[in-house]
N, C-alpha and C positions, 0 to 999 in steps of 0.2 A: 413740953415744947421740943426738948432735945430729941425725944422719941419720934416726934412728927417729922423733924428735919432729917433725922437719920433714915426714916422710912422714905422720905421724898428722894434723898440721895440714892437709896437702894433702887427705887423705881427708875430713876434716871439712868443709872448704870445698866439696869436690866433692859431698858428700852433701847439704849445704845447697842447693846449686844444683839437684840432682836432685829434692829435696823440693819446691822451689818450682815446678819444671816440672810435677811430679806434681799439685800443687794446681790449677794453671792448667788442666791437662788435665781434671781432674774437673769444674771449673766450666764448661768448654766443652761438656761432655757432658750437662749438666742439661737435662731436658725442660721445655717450656712447657706448663703445664696450664690455660691459658685467659687471655684478655685482657679488659679492661674499658675502655670509652670514655666520656669525659665531654665533652659539648658545653659550651664556654665562650662565653657571650653577654654583650654589653654594649650598652646603649642610650646613645648620646652625643647629648644634646639640642642643638639649635641655640642658639648664643649670641644672645640677644635684647638688644641694646643700645638705649638711648634714642636717638632722632634728634638731630641737631645743626643749629644755624644757624651757617654759616661763610662766610668771605669769602676769595677768592683774587685775586691781581693777576697779570696775564699776564707782566709783566716788572718787574724791580726798578730799572729806569732808563729814562730817555727824554731826548732832546736837543732843545733849542730852536735854531732857525736864524733869521737875520734875514730879515724879510719885512714889507713895508708901512711901513717907516720914512719919516719926513718930515724936514723941515729942523730941527724942534724936538724931535721925539720919535723915539727908536729903538725898534723893536718886534721881538721875537723870538717865534716861534710854534712850537708842537709839539702833541703829543697825549698825554693820559694813557693808559697801557696799560689794556686792558679789565679792568674789575672785575667779578667774578662772585660773586653771592650764591647760596648753596645752602642749602636747608632740607629736611632729611630727616625732620623730625618729623611725627608724625601730628597731626591736629587736636586730639586729646585731650591731647597733650603740651604744647600751646601755651596759656599763660595767657589768660584772657579779656581782651579789649581790648588785647592786645599788638600792637605795631607795631615794625618795625625801620627803621633809617636809617643811612646812611653819611655821615660827616663828614670833611672834609679841612682840614688846616692846614699851612702851609709855614714853614720856617725862613728866615732871611735868606740871600741869596746871598753866599758868601764867596769872595774872590779867592784865587788860588794864588800871587800874587806881592806880597802886601801891599796890594792895591788897597782902597779903601774898600768896605765891604759894600753890597750893594743890598738894601734892606729888603723883607720879604715883602709889604708893601703895593703893591709894583710888579708882583706876579704875580697875574693873574686867571684865571678859567676860565669856560667855558660848558658845563655838563653836558648830556649827552644819553643817552637810553635806547637801547640796541641791541636788547634783547629785554626788554620789560616785561611779558610774559605777555598773556593775553587778558582778564583781569578788569578792567583799567583802574584797578586799585588800587595800582599802582606808578607813581611819578612822579619825574622828575629835578628837581634843585634849580634855583634861579634863577641866571642869569649874575651873576658877581661881577666888577666892573671894578676898575681899579687907581686908585691915588692920582693918576695922571696924567689920569684921566677925571673931572674935577671936576663936569661936568654930568650924569654917569650916575647912575642910581638907587642903585647900591651901589659907590661909589668908594673901597673900603678894602682891596681885595686879600685874599689868603688869610692874613691875620694871625690871625684867630680861626677857630673851627671852622665851616666853611661846608658847606652841604648838597649832597651829590652826588646822592643818590637816597634814596627812602623808600617803604615799604609802609604803607598806611593801616590794614591789618588782617591781621596775620600768619596768623591762623587761617583766614580766608576764602580766602587764596591758597595755602595749604599744599600743595594737590594739584599746583600748577604746578611747584614744586620748585626752579626756578632762574631767575635773571634776570641780565642783563648791562647795564653802562653804561660810558661813558667821558666824556671832556671835552676840549674844545679848550683848550689852555693858551696864555697870552700874557703875555710880560714886556715892560713899557713903562718906558723910562727917559728921562731928559733926554739930549739930543744930546751933552752934555758928559761922559757916563759914561766912566770910565777903561777903556781896552781891556784885554783879558786873558781868562783862563778863570775861570769862576765855577761854584760848585756849591751847591745847596740840597737839603734833604730835605722832600719832601711826604708827610706822614703821613696815612694813611687809617684810619679807625676805624669798626667796625660796632657799633652799639648796639641794644638792644631794651628 
């Protein structure tokens, strides 16, 4: 009796498989009675973003080396990495009477071995334009001397925000698009300054 039941089950399974195969065979034999095509189109507009006024600095560090020292004053000189001002705005995007300017301020020089700090008033600069455009409306700032230069016009160092460069009319020069400037840097200290390694941060800021 068990053999008969098993045989019946086997037939049922086999029949099911045959039925599936049969259905698949019918589907494969269906005829195609026509096709339709649909063109799919999309228009992706250009992203129009407002222009920007921005500043970049060619390097995040610079080094000063001793040059031009005297018996009473030690001097260390170097160069501010190139500062680039870029303006991608159209004249219509720039407010009337707008002008941009770059200011610089230094922190004190801090020694790495506990030496007394050297105040920012000992660091001066002489700004200069590399490419001020053709309009004549971009200018470098005045030289700022150090506290060691008592007879100089500006003997206070980079303690406060000092002018590196400025544009007198942002809208008028907008088509020029880019300008560059740098500055000679000089640190002047008494001859009695403690030897060692020092570091300071010179912060540049672009305003309009």
